[in-house]
VOVORO-702298 format. One line per 4 residues: their letters; for each residue x, y, z of N, C-alpha, C, O, CB. Coordinates in Angstrom, 2 decimals, padded with zeros to 5 digits. Atoms other than C-alpha are relative to their C-alpha. Glycine has a CB too. Layout:
<pts>
A	X/Y/Z/X/Y/Z/X/Y/Z/X/Y/Z/X/Y/Z; ...
</pts>
This chain:
<pts>
XXXX	000.89/-000.43/-001.06/-045.08/123.11/-180.31/-001.14/-001.02/000.12/-001.54/-001.65/-000.86/-000.56/001.43/-000.28; 001.11/000.92/-000.24/-047.83/121.02/-178.75/-000.92/000.53/001.07/-000.66/001.56/001.69/000.52/-001.38/000.39; 001.00/-000.40/-000.99/-050.83/121.24/-176.48/-000.32/-001.19/000.89/-000.57/-002.29/000.41/-001.29/000.54/-000.68; 000.47/000.97/-000.99/-051.61/119.32/-173.30/-001.30/000.54/000.56/-001.38/001.69/000.99/001.07/-000.25/001.15
XXXX	001.29/-000.39/-000.59/-055.22/119.42/-172.16/-000.34/-000.95/001.15/-000.24/-002.17/001.03/-001.13/-000.02/-001.08; 000.54/000.75/-001.12/-056.50/118.31/-168.78/-001.40/000.55/000.19/-001.57/001.70/000.59/000.90/000.13/001.34; 001.38/-000.50/000.09/-060.26/118.52/-168.97/-000.90/-000.60/001.08/-000.74/-001.73/001.52/-000.57/-000.31/-001.36; 001.06/000.42/-000.93/-063.18/118.33/-166.58/000.55/-000.47/001.34/000.16/-001.51/001.86/-000.82/-001.10/-000.63
XXXX	-000.50/000.28/-001.35/-061.21/118.37/-163.34/-001.12/000.39/000.96/-001.44/001.57/001.10/001.35/000.80/000.31; 001.17/-000.23/-000.86/-064.07/118.02/-160.86/000.42/000.42/001.40/001.33/-000.17/001.99/-000.87/-001.25/000.07; -000.30/-000.53/-001.33/-064.00/119.99/-157.61/-001.31/000.38/000.69/-002.26/000.82/000.05/000.95/001.22/-000.09; 001.07/-000.56/-000.82/-066.41/120.76/-154.81/000.65/001.14/000.76/001.62/000.93/001.48/-000.67/-001.07/000.98
XXXX	-000.65/-001.17/-000.58/-065.64/124.28/-153.63/-001.03/001.00/000.50/-002.24/000.80/000.35/000.94/000.68/-001.02; 000.84/-000.96/-000.71/-067.02/127.31/-151.82/000.13/001.41/-000.55/000.15/002.37/000.22/000.34/-000.01/001.47; -000.16/-001.31/000.62/-066.64/130.17/-154.30/-001.36/000.65/-000.24/-002.34/-000.02/-000.59/000.76/-000.12/-001.32; 001.21/-000.75/000.28/-069.26/132.87/-154.62/-000.11/001.22/000.90/000.47/001.28/001.98/-001.22/-000.89/000.18
XXXX	000.18/-001.26/-000.74/-070.32/136.31/-153.45/-000.99/-000.14/001.15/-000.93/000.62/002.12/-000.47/001.09/-000.93; 001.02/000.16/-001.04/-073.22/135.06/-151.37/000.58/-000.78/001.18/001.33/-001.73/001.01/-001.24/-000.73/-000.57; -000.52/000.62/-001.22/-072.49/134.10/-147.77/-000.28/-001.50/000.05/000.58/-002.28/000.47/-000.59/000.68/001.22; 000.35/001.42/-000.07/-074.31/130.77/-148.08/000.84/-000.86/-000.95/001.00/-002.06/-000.72/-001.48/-000.19/-000.31
XXXX	-000.88/000.76/000.90/-072.06/129.76/-150.99/001.29/-000.40/000.71/001.89/-001.43/000.38/000.33/000.82/-001.26; -001.17/000.33/-000.80/-069.18/129.83/-148.53/-000.25/-001.08/001.02/000.69/-001.64/001.58/000.50/001.22/000.68; 000.37/001.02/-000.97/-071.07/127.43/-146.29/-000.44/-001.29/-000.71/000.00/-002.38/-000.35/-001.13/000.51/000.92; 000.60/001.15/000.68/-072.97/125.14/-148.67/000.95/-000.58/-001.05/001.11/-001.79/-001.14/-001.33/000.39/-000.65
XXXX	-000.88/000.44/001.08/-070.52/124.99/-151.59/-000.78/-000.52/-001.19/-002.00/-000.66/-001.13/000.95/-001.08/000.50; 000.63/000.53/001.20/-071.22/123.65/-155.06/001.05/-000.69/-000.87/002.25/-000.65/-000.57/-000.71/001.12/-000.79; -000.89/000.71/000.91/-069.74/121.63/-157.91/000.59/000.95/-001.04/-000.09/001.84/-001.56/-000.75/-001.13/-000.69; -000.74/-000.73/001.02/-067.14/123.11/-160.24/000.73/-001.00/-000.88/000.97/-002.14/-000.48/000.98/001.02/000.64
XXXX	-000.94/000.75/000.82/-065.12/121.79/-163.12/000.96/000.98/-000.65/000.62/002.15/-000.88/-000.74/-000.86/-001.08; -001.05/-000.85/000.55/-061.91/123.14/-164.60/000.64/-000.72/-001.18/000.97/-001.90/-001.10/001.07/000.35/001.07; -000.75/000.48/001.16/-060.35/122.68/-168.04/001.27/000.83/-000.10/001.26/002.04/000.10/-000.85/000.11/-001.31; -001.29/-000.66/000.13/-056.69/123.49/-168.57/000.59/-000.37/-001.35/000.58/-001.53/-001.75/000.97/-000.38/001.16
XXXX	-000.70/000.22/001.26/-054.88/123.90/-171.88/001.38/000.63/000.12/001.51/001.81/000.45/-000.79/000.59/-001.21; -001.38/-000.44/-000.16/-051.08/124.18/-171.87/000.72/-000.13/-001.33/000.78/-001.22/-001.91/000.71/-000.81/001.10; -000.76/000.02/001.24/-049.04/125.12/-174.93/001.49/-000.01/000.36/001.98/000.88/001.05/-000.36/001.22/-000.91; -001.41/000.18/-000.32/-045.44/123.91/-174.75/000.66/-000.83/-001.10/-000.02/-001.41/-001.94/000.18/-000.67/001.38
XXXX	-000.76/000.81/000.95/-042.72/122.22/-176.78/-000.02/-001.45/000.47/000.51/-001.77/001.53/001.47/000.53/-000.15; 000.10/001.42/-000.35/-043.46/118.48/-176.73/000.95/-000.87/-000.81/000.88/-002.10/-000.74/-001.43/-000.47/-000.20; -000.86/000.79/000.89/-040.76/117.43/-179.20/000.94/-000.93/000.78/001.15/-002.06/000.36/000.81/000.92/-000.90; -000.92/000.83/-000.77/-038.34/116.13/-176.54/-000.73/-001.19/000.63/-000.26/-002.33/000.52/000.67/000.83/001.09
XXXX	000.72/001.11/-000.64/-040.92/114.09/-174.62/-000.58/-000.97/-001.03/-000.70/-002.16/-000.75/-001.13/000.55/000.88; 000.51/000.88/001.05/-042.35/112.73/-177.87/001.09/-000.99/-000.46/000.78/-002.11/-000.87/-000.50/000.83/-001.21; -001.12/000.88/000.38/-038.88/111.29/-178.62/000.47/-000.86/001.17/000.73/-002.05/001.01/001.18/000.84/-000.53; -000.62/000.69/-001.14/-037.70/110.35/-175.12/-000.92/-000.97/000.72/-000.45/-001.95/001.29/000.50/001.01/000.98
XXXX	000.98/000.80/-000.73/-040.90/108.84/-173.69/000.22/000.08/001.52/-000.07/-000.86/002.25/000.07/-001.46/-000.45; -000.28/-000.18/-001.41/-039.88/110.26/-170.29/-000.89/001.10/000.60/-001.03/002.18/000.03/001.48/000.35/000.21; 000.85/-000.97/-000.70/-042.22/112.03/-167.86/000.77/001.26/000.36/000.21/002.36/000.36/-000.59/-000.63/001.26; -000.83/-001.15/-000.38/-039.35/114.31/-166.80/000.14/001.02/-001.13/000.51/002.17/-000.88/001.38/-000.48/000.44
XXXX	-000.15/-000.88/001.16/-039.35/115.80/-170.32/-001.29/000.68/-000.43/-001.36/001.27/-001.51/000.56/-000.78/-001.16; 001.28/-000.60/000.36/-042.95/116.99/-170.28/-000.64/000.64/001.23/-000.01/000.72/002.29/-000.95/-001.06/-000.61; 000.76/-000.54/-001.12/-045.56/118.63/-168.06/-000.90/-001.12/000.52/-001.73/-001.66/-000.21/-000.86/001.27/-000.43; 000.73/001.09/-000.64/-047.01/116.09/-165.65/-001.45/000.44/000.26/-001.69/001.35/001.05/000.69/-000.44/001.33
XXXX	001.39/-000.42/-000.18/-050.79/116.30/-165.86/-000.55/-000.33/001.38/-001.56/000.23/001.79/-000.87/-000.64/-001.05; 000.38/000.24/-001.40/-051.06/114.83/-162.36/000.32/001.25/000.83/-000.46/001.63/001.70/000.75/-001.25/000.58; -000.38/-001.24/-000.69/-049.22/117.94/-161.11/-000.96/001.13/-000.38/-001.30/001.96/000.47/001.46/000.40/-000.34; 000.97/-001.01/000.44/-051.57/120.12/-163.18/-001.30/-000.15/000.79/-001.84/000.84/001.30/-000.27/-000.13/-001.52
XXXX	001.23/000.25/-000.73/-054.60/118.51/-161.56/000.15/000.37/001.47/-000.77/000.92/002.07/-000.41/-001.48/-000.14; -000.25/-000.33/-001.41/-053.06/118.92/-158.10/-000.03/001.52/000.22/-000.61/001.99/001.19/001.35/-000.58/000.46; 000.01/-001.46/-000.10/-052.47/122.65/-158.69/-001.44/000.52/-000.05/-001.82/001.38/000.74/000.84/000.63/-001.14; 001.40/-000.41/000.11/-056.10/123.06/-159.78/-000.74/-000.29/001.29/-001.45/000.57/001.81/-000.69/-000.70/-001.19
XXXX	000.69/000.38/-001.24/-057.38/121.19/-156.72/000.42/000.90/001.16/-000.42/001.30/001.96/000.29/-001.48/000.34; -000.49/-000.85/-001.09/-055.19/123.24/-154.36/-000.57/001.42/-000.10/-001.01/001.99/000.90/001.53/000.06/000.00; 000.51/-001.37/000.17/-056.27/126.58/-155.82/-001.52/000.06/000.15/-002.05/001.04/000.67/000.40/000.55/-001.36; 001.46/000.04/-000.16/-059.94/125.57/-155.95/-000.39/-000.12/001.47/-001.50/000.26/001.84/-000.60/-001.17/-000.80
XXXX	000.29/000.16/-001.43/-059.74/124.78/-152.23/000.08/001.32/000.77/-000.36/001.40/001.92/000.96/-001.01/000.62; -000.11/-001.32/-000.64/-059.00/128.45/-151.44/-001.21/000.83/-000.42/-001.38/001.13/-001.60/001.34/000.71/-000.39; 001.24/-000.72/000.31/-062.27/130.37/-151.23/000.25/001.35/-000.67/001.12/002.11/-000.27/-000.81/000.21/001.28; 000.02/-001.29/000.68/-062.83/133.27/-153.62/-001.44/000.43/-000.20/-002.33/-000.42/-000.29/000.75/-000.06/-001.38
XXXX	001.34/-000.49/000.30/-065.84/135.47/-154.18/-000.31/-000.18/-001.49/-001.44/-000.49/-001.87/-000.15/001.48/000.41; 000.21/000.05/001.45/-065.34/135.44/-157.96/000.80/-001.14/-000.62/001.93/-001.39/-000.23/000.40/001.33/-000.65; -000.74/001.06/000.68/-064.42/132.55/-160.24/001.10/000.58/-000.89/002.04/-000.13/-001.26/-000.97/-000.88/-000.83; -001.08/-000.66/000.73/-062.36/135.06/-162.21/001.29/-000.01/000.83/002.38/-000.21/000.31/-000.39/001.46/-000.36
XXXX	-001.14/-000.05/-000.92/-060.10/135.33/-159.17/000.67/-001.36/000.12/001.90/-001.46/000.04/-000.45/000.48/001.38; -000.59/001.34/-000.13/-059.63/131.59/-158.74/000.63/-000.44/-001.33/001.67/-001.10/-001.32/-001.07/-001.03/000.45; -000.58/000.33/001.31/-059.02/131.18/-162.50/001.37/000.67/-000.16/002.31/000.06/-000.68/-000.94/000.43/-001.14; -001.27/-000.70/000.10/-056.27/133.80/-162.32/001.05/-000.63/000.90/002.22/-000.74/000.51/-000.17/001.47/000.37
XXXX	-000.96/000.68/-000.90/-054.66/132.07/-159.34/000.51/-001.29/-000.63/001.70/-001.60/-000.53/-000.65/-000.31/001.36; -000.40/001.25/000.65/-054.63/128.78/-161.26/001.00/000.30/-001.12/002.05/-000.35/-001.21/-001.24/-000.76/-000.58; -000.91/-000.37/001.10/-053.03/130.43/-164.31/001.35/000.45/000.56/002.40/000.05/000.04/-000.62/001.13/-000.86; -001.26/-000.47/-000.59/-050.43/132.17/-162.14/000.87/-001.16/000.47/002.07/-001.18/000.22/-000.29/000.94/001.17
XXXX	-000.75/001.17/-000.48/-049.43/128.87/-160.52/000.55/-000.82/-001.16/001.71/-001.23/-001.13/-000.89/-000.90/000.88; -000.46/000.79/001.15/-049.24/127.03/-163.84/001.19/000.66/-000.68/002.18/-000.01/-000.97/-001.14/-000.19/-001.00; -001.07/-000.72/000.68/-047.08/129.71/-165.45/001.27/000.05/000.86/002.38/000.03/000.33/-000.45/001.42/-000.36; -001.15/-000.03/-000.91/-044.82/129.85/-162.37/000.64/-001.38/000.12/001.87/-001.50/000.08/-000.43/000.50/001.38
XXXX	-000.52/001.35/-000.28/-044.48/126.09/-161.81/000.56/-000.71/-001.23/001.41/-001.58/-001.10/-001.08/-000.84/000.61; -000.45/000.67/001.22/-043.94/125.07/-165.45/000.65/001.02/-000.92/-000.01/001.65/-001.75/-001.19/-000.72/-000.72; -000.72/-001.05/000.73/-041.27/127.30/-166.95/000.01/-000.23/-001.51/000.28/000.71/-002.26/001.42/000.09/000.50; 000.00/000.28/001.44/-041.54/125.59/-170.37/-001.29/000.45/-000.69/-001.38/000.36/-001.92/000.20/-001.47/-000.23
XXXX	001.27/-000.41/000.60/-045.07/126.93/-170.91/000.15/001.22/-000.88/000.79/002.20/-000.49/-001.03/000.27/001.08; 000.11/-001.17/000.87/-045.60/129.27/-173.84/-001.27/000.78/000.33/-001.29/002.01/000.33/000.01/-000.42/-001.50; 001.27/-000.62/-000.38/-049.21/129.90/-172.84/-000.85/-001.03/000.73/-000.62/-002.23/000.65/-000.75/000.56/-001.25; 000.96/000.88/-000.66/-052.01/128.50/-170.74/-001.38/000.64/-000.04/-001.53/001.86/-000.02/000.43/-000.29/001.47
XXXX	001.40/-000.42/-000.06/-055.78/128.70/-170.78/-000.67/-000.79/001.11/-000.41/-001.97/001.31/-000.73/-000.23/-001.38; 000.75/000.64/-001.08/-058.07/127.95/-167.87/-001.46/000.37/-000.14/-001.80/001.55/-000.30/000.56/000.42/001.40; 001.45/-000.18/000.00/-061.83/127.52/-167.93/-000.53/-000.54/001.32/-000.37/-001.72/001.61/-000.69/-000.71/-001.23; 000.61/000.41/-001.26/-063.59/127.44/-164.55/-001.51/000.05/-000.19/-002.07/001.08/-000.57/000.45/000.92/001.20
XXXX	001.44/000.13/000.19/-067.19/126.24/-164.67/-000.66/-000.21/001.36/-000.28/-001.10/002.13/-000.34/-001.18/-000.97; 000.78/000.14/-001.23/-069.62/126.72/-161.80/-001.34/-000.61/-000.39/-002.13/000.00/-001.11/-000.19/001.39/000.73; 001.25/000.69/000.29/-072.45/124.22/-162.00/-001.04/000.42/001.04/-000.72/000.56/002.21/000.21/-001.56/000.00; 001.10/-000.35/-000.91/-075.80/125.18/-160.48/000.26/001.30/000.75/000.12/001.37/001.97/-000.24/-001.13/001.00
XXXX	-000.19/-001.31/-000.62/-074.98/128.82/-159.84/-001.35/000.53/000.52/-002.39/000.27/-000.09/000.62/001.01/-001.02; 001.26/-000.49/-000.57/-077.57/130.56/-157.64/-000.53/001.22/-000.77/-000.43/002.36/-000.32/000.21/000.37/001.48; 000.55/-001.03/000.87/-079.21/132.52/-160.44/-001.48/-000.32/-000.22/-001.85/-001.47/-000.46/000.78/000.09/-001.37; 001.44/000.21/000.21/-082.94/133.00/-160.78/-000.24/-000.42/-001.44/000.37/000.11/-002.37/-000.80/001.29/000.34
XXXX	000.30/000.52/001.34/-084.37/131.11/-163.74/000.79/-001.26/-000.26/001.47/-001.79/000.63/000.31/001.05/-001.07; -000.70/001.23/000.38/-082.97/128.14/-165.60/001.36/000.32/-000.59/001.47/000.72/-001.75/-000.84/-000.82/-000.99; -001.38/-000.21/000.45/-079.20/128.48/-165.83/000.76/-001.26/000.38/000.88/-001.61/001.55/000.65/001.29/000.65; -000.70/001.26/-000.24/-077.23/125.28/-166.22/001.36/000.21/000.65/001.73/-000.52/001.57/000.16/-000.76/-001.30
XXXX	-001.34/-000.25/-000.55/-073.78/126.73/-165.50/000.48/001.38/-000.45/-000.04/001.96/-001.41/001.00/-001.10/-000.45; -000.70/-001.22/000.41/-071.62/129.84/-165.65/001.48/-000.34/-000.04/001.95/-001.24/000.66/-000.30/001.21/000.99; -001.43/000.30/000.10/-067.97/129.91/-166.63/000.79/001.25/-000.31/000.27/002.26/-000.79/000.24/-001.06/-001.08; -000.96/-001.06/000.27/-064.93/132.12/-166.91/001.22/-000.65/-000.64/001.70/-001.68/-000.17/000.39/000.80/001.30
XXXX	-001.21/000.48/000.67/-062.02/131.58/-169.30/001.05/001.10/000.03/000.76/002.25/-000.28/-000.30/-000.45/-001.46; -001.12/-000.94/000.00/-058.63/133.25/-168.90/001.17/-000.64/-000.73/001.30/-001.86/-000.78/000.39/000.40/001.46; -001.17/000.48/000.73/-055.44/132.97/-170.91/001.21/000.85/000.38/001.10/002.06/000.59/-000.25/000.04/-001.53; -001.25/-000.71/-000.25/-051.83/133.89/-170.21/001.05/-000.48/-000.99/001.10/-001.65/-001.35/000.49/-000.22/001.46
XX	-001.11/000.32/000.90/-048.83/134.03/-172.53/001.27/000.56/000.58/001.25/001.56/001.30/-000.25/000.56/-001.43; -001.31/-000.52/-000.43/-045.13/134.47/-171.83/000.42/001.10/-000.93/001.50/001.67/-000.75/001.06/-001.10/000.04
</pts>
């Protein structure tokens, strides 16, 4: 078993409960952790034998482009796509970070982490 991590995928998106968040948007980042069997790709050196992290990043970008009120919702959509598109996954974790959330006081970021297992 092995782990593939794609970290700090930067996105500008329009998630949030406030109406102006849907207009102004803000910066987000997403970390993805994928647990899968890497023994074949470690031997073969072939992209076809592993999970392509370019495809992972594309899935994140596509799902982040769909507006949600809650980052929990977008995180779940990302996990659902990953588990559906990569049948070799044993589990996946997704961390969605909202930078500069509109919260009174000094708050650097808020985040939501979700995990799915087969």
